[in-house]
C-alpha positions in Angstrom: 60.5 59.5 -37.5 59.4 56.1 -36.1 60.2 52.9 -37.9 58.4 49.6 -37.2 60.5 46.5 -36.8 59.7 42.8 -37.4 57.1 41.8 -34.7 57.8 38.9 -32.4 56.8 35.5 -33.9 56.9 36.8 -37.6 58.3 34.4 -40.1 61.6 35.3 -41.8 61.6 36.2 -45.5 62.6 33.4 -47.9 66.1 33.8 -49.3 67.0 33.5 -52.9 69.1 30.6 -54.2 72.8 30.8 -53.6 75.1 32.3 -56.2 78.6 30.9 -56.7 81.9 32.8 -56.4 84.1 33.9 -59.4 87.0 31.6 -60.1 90.5 33.1 -60.3 93.9 32.0 -61.4 97.0 31.9 -59.2 98.9 35.2 -59.2 102.6 36.0 -58.9 103.3 39.8 -59.1 104.5 41.8 -56.1 103.5 45.1 -54.6 102.6 46.5 -51.2 100.9 44.0 -48.9 102.1 41.6 -46.3 103.6 38.4 -47.7 102.1 36.1 -45.1 98.7 35.8 -43.4 98.1 35.8 -39.7 96.5 32.7 -38.1 92.8 33.1 -37.5 90.7 32.3 -34.4 87.7 30.0 -34.2 85.4 32.7 -35.7 87.3 33.0 -39.0 85.5 32.1 -42.2 88.8 30.9 -43.5 88.3 27.7 -41.5 85.7 26.5 -44.0 86.3 25.4 -47.5 85.2 27.9 -50.1 82.1 27.2 -52.1 82.5 26.9 -55.8 82.7 30.0 -57.8 80.4 33.0 -57.2 79.0 34.8 -60.1 80.3 38.4 -60.5 77.8 41.1 -59.5 75.8 42.4 -62.5 75.4 46.1 -63.2 71.9 47.3 -62.6 69.8 47.6 -65.8 69.8 51.0 -67.5 67.3 53.4 -66.2 66.1 56.5 -68.2 65.9 59.9 -66.7 62.2 59.8 -66.2 62.3 56.5 -64.4 65.2 57.6 -62.3 63.3 60.7 -61.1 60.2 58.6 -60.5 62.3 56.3 -58.3 64.0 59.2 -56.5 60.7 60.9 -55.7 59.0 57.7 -54.7 62.0 56.8 -52.4 61.9 60.2 -50.7 58.1 59.9 -50.2 58.6 56.4 -48.8 61.3 57.6 -46.5 59.0 60.4 -45.2 56.2 57.8 -44.9 58.2 55.5 -42.5 58.7 52.7 -45.1 62.5 52.3 -44.9 63.0 49.1 -46.9 60.9 50.3 -49.8 62.6 53.7 -49.6 66.0 52.0 -49.7 65.1 50.0 -52.8 63.7 53.0 -54.7 66.5 55.4 -53.8 69.2 52.8 -54.6 67.7 52.3 -58.0 67.7 56.0 -58.6 71.3 56.4 -57.2 72.7 53.7 -59.5 70.9 55.1 -62.6 73.4 57.8 -63.1 70.6 60.0 -64.2 70.2 62.2 -61.1 71.5 65.7 -60.7 74.5 66.1 -58.4 72.3 67.6 -55.7 69.8 64.7 -56.0 72.6 62.2 -56.0 74.0 63.7 -52.7 70.5 63.7 -51.2 69.8 60.1 -52.2 73.2 59.0 -50.9 72.6 60.8 -47.5 69.2 59.1 -47.1 70.6 55.7 -48.2 73.4 56.0 -45.7 70.9 56.6 -42.9 68.6 53.7 -44.1 71.5 51.3 -44.2 72.4 52.1 -40.6 68.7 51.7 -39.6 67.9 48.5 -41.5 71.2 46.7 -42.2 74.5 47.5 -40.4 73.7 49.8 -37.5 74.6 48.7 -34.0 71.5 47.2 -32.4 69.5 47.8 -35.6 66.3 45.8 -36.0 64.8 43.5 -38.6 61.9 44.7 -40.8 59.2 42.4 -42.0 59.6 43.3 -45.7 63.4 43.1 -45.8 64.8 40.2 -47.8 68.3 40.8 -46.5 67.7 40.3 -42.8 66.0 37.9 -40.4 66.0 36.8 -36.8 67.6 33.6 -35.6 66.8 31.8 -32.4 70.1 30.8 -30.8 70.6 27.3 -29.5 73.0 25.8 -27.0 76.4 25.3 -28.6 75.9 27.8 -31.3 78.9 29.9 -32.5 78.6 33.0 -34.7 80.9 31.7 -37.4 79.1 28.4 -37.5 75.7 30.1 -37.8 77.1 32.3 -40.6 78.4 29.2 -42.5 75.3 27.2 -42.0 73.0 30.0 -43.1 75.4 31.0 -46.0 75.2 34.6 -45.0 78.5 35.6 -46.6 79.2 38.3 -44.1 82.0 38.5 -41.6 81.2 37.6 -38.0 82.3 41.1 -36.9 79.2 42.5 -38.6 76.9 40.1 -36.7 78.6 41.2 -33.4 77.9 44.8 -34.3 74.3 44.6 -35.4 73.4 42.5 -32.4 75.0 45.0 -30.0 77.4 42.4 -28.6 80.8 43.1 -27.1 82.4 39.9 -28.4 81.3 36.8 -30.5 81.4 34.5 -27.4 78.5 36.4 -25.8 75.8 34.3 -27.6 73.0 33.3 -25.3 70.8 30.2 -25.9 67.2 31.1 -26.4 67.9 34.7 -27.4 67.0 36.0 -30.9 69.8 37.4 -33.0 69.7 39.5 -36.2 71.2 37.9 -39.3 72.3 39.8 -42.4 72.5 38.1 -45.8 75.4 39.3 -48.0 77.8 39.6 -49.7 78.7 43.2 -49.7 80.8 44.6 -52.6 82.7 47.8 -53.3 83.3 50.1 -56.3 86.4 52.3 -56.2 86.5 55.5 -58.3 90.1 56.5 -58.3 89.5 59.9 -59.9 87.1 60.9 -57.1 89.0 59.2 -54.3 85.9 57.4 -53.1 84.7 53.9 -52.5 81.1 52.9 -52.5 80.1 49.8 -50.6 76.8 48.1 -51.5 74.9 45.0 -50.7 73.8 42.6 -53.5 72.7 39.1 -53.4 71.7 37.3 -56.6 68.0 37.8 -57.2 67.6 40.7 -54.8 67.9 44.5 -55.4 71.3 46.2 -55.1 71.4 48.4 -52.0 73.8 51.3 -51.5 75.3 51.2 -48.0 78.1 53.8 -47.5 80.6 55.9 -49.3 84.2 56.3 -48.0 87.0 58.7 -48.8 90.1 56.8 -49.8 93.8 57.2 -50.8 95.2 55.5 -53.9 98.5 54.7 -55.5 100.8 57.4 -56.7 101.1 57.9 -60.4 98.1 55.7 -61.1 99.7 52.6 -59.5 96.4 51.3 -58.2 95.3 49.0 -61.1 91.8 49.4 -62.5 89.8 46.2 -63.0 87.9 43.6 -61.1 89.1 42.1 -57.8 87.8 40.0 -55.0 88.8 39.6 -51.3 91.2 36.7 -51.2 90.3 33.7 -49.2 92.4 33.9 -46.0 93.5 37.4 -46.9 92.1 39.4 -44.1 94.6 40.1 -41.3 94.8 42.1 -38.1 98.1 43.6 -36.9 100.1 41.6 -39.5 103.7 42.3 -40.2 104.2 44.7 -43.2 106.7 43.5 -45.8 107.7 46.6 -47.8 107.7 46.2 -51.6 110.8 46.8 -53.7 109.8 50.4 -54.5 109.7 51.3 -50.8 112.6 53.1 -48.9 112.3 50.4 -46.3 114.0 47.0 -46.7 113.2 45.0 -43.6 109.8 43.6 -42.4 108.1 46.1 -40.1 105.9 44.8 -37.2 102.7 46.2 -35.9 103.4 49.1 -33.5 106.6 50.3 -35.2 106.6 54.0 -36.0 107.1 53.2 -39.7 104.4 50.5 -39.8 102.3 51.3 -42.9 98.9 50.1 -41.7 98.6 52.6 -38.8 97.0 52.1 -35.4 94.3 49.6 -36.6 96.7 47.4 -38.5 93.9 46.0 -40.7 94.7 44.4 -44.1 92.3 43.1 -46.7 94.1 41.2 -49.5 92.7 41.4 -53.0 93.2 38.9 -55.9 92.5 39.7 -59.6 89.6 38.5 -61.6 90.2 39.8 -65.0 93.1 39.7 -67.6 94.6 42.9 -66.2 94.4 42.1 -62.5 95.1 38.3 -62.4 98.9 38.6 -62.7 99.0 40.9 -59.7 99.4 40.0 -56.0 99.7 41.8 -52.7 97.4 44.6 -53.6 94.8 45.3 -50.9 92.8 47.7 -48.8 94.3 48.8 -45.5 94.4 51.4 -42.7 97.2 53.9 -42.8 99.8 55.6 -40.7 99.4 58.7 -42.9 95.7 59.9 -42.5 96.5 63.1 -44.5 97.0 60.9 -47.6 93.3 60.1 -47.7 91.9 61.9 -50.7 95.1 61.8 -52.6 97.3 59.5 -54.7 100.3 58.8 -52.5 100.3 55.1 -51.7 102.5 52.4 -53.2 99.5 51.0 -55.0 97.0 49.9 -52.4 93.8 51.5 -51.3 94.0 53.4 -48.0 91.2 54.1 -45.6 91.0 56.1 -42.4 91.0 54.2 -39.1 87.3 54.6 -38.4 86.3 53.6 -42.0 88.6 50.5 -42.3 86.9 48.9 -39.3 83.5 49.1 -40.9 84.8 48.0 -44.3 86.6 45.1 -42.6 83.3 44.0 -41.0 81.5 44.1 -44.4 83.7 42.6 -47.0 83.7 38.8 -47.0 86.6 36.6 -48.2 86.2 34.8 -51.5 82.8 36.5 -52.2 83.0 40.2 -51.9 84.3 41.9 -55.1 86.1 45.2 -55.5 85.8 46.9 -58.8 88.4 49.6 -59.4 87.5 52.3 -61.9 89.7 55.1 -63.3 
């Protein structure tokens, strides 16, 4: 198939008004994560003050079976007709309806994964004229990716902008060159019983878009608490020291690179904070890479959500501190 990208000189789509992030109380329980955060470089979003409270993502309106099938068939036709953004919208609506057969759900998810790579998160992916989630930006002298992100209120990590613009590092910006911007935030839904996490894109006033499904590991004996969470401001760390919780067989802090280091070769940690009555009292839960890849697809962790090394890198580049929510379902 051939997809058409935004032609040179086209005007970017107008963005919807900004939502505001959910407020959260201080928390004081203790589980699996590191007890301190690593210092951030100049590209970190944690250098900026958080905006006041984002609204929580709203579930899509109920769709009856007839409408779901209509959206599904329309989306598949639009996919075959080289209209990726419209296909993405229709297939996402069908996917989130809960009214498709298991086979149709798998087919929709497969097409949506491909469309997300093509239109949103793929390395070197383009911008499409009818896509409200992306636009081009003309780089100026002195620009820095993190500053562009904050000024445009993208609510996506700079790592994603490096990827979609096929850059090796954030410092490689060139004045006068056009760069792709993606408007977030991305969110996640964890279904513990299926050991999966769906990541989707949703900005207030725009359609919810499925992005990718990941296999995960969860806490033994149901110890990953269900409820609503968000990525904590300043809570994303690379190669941070692991502080084992009281229920671990380890007692001393374990640095990155140690054979018993829990976060594996990638050493990526995404701290979560609770947003509802059940999760607010809990701290040090998070999403992380693991030194036990065979535990993916099972309930063996000390309470956190585990991802394979390849998957955690992508999730780390999508979830944005203070704005991205993670809903954990039974």
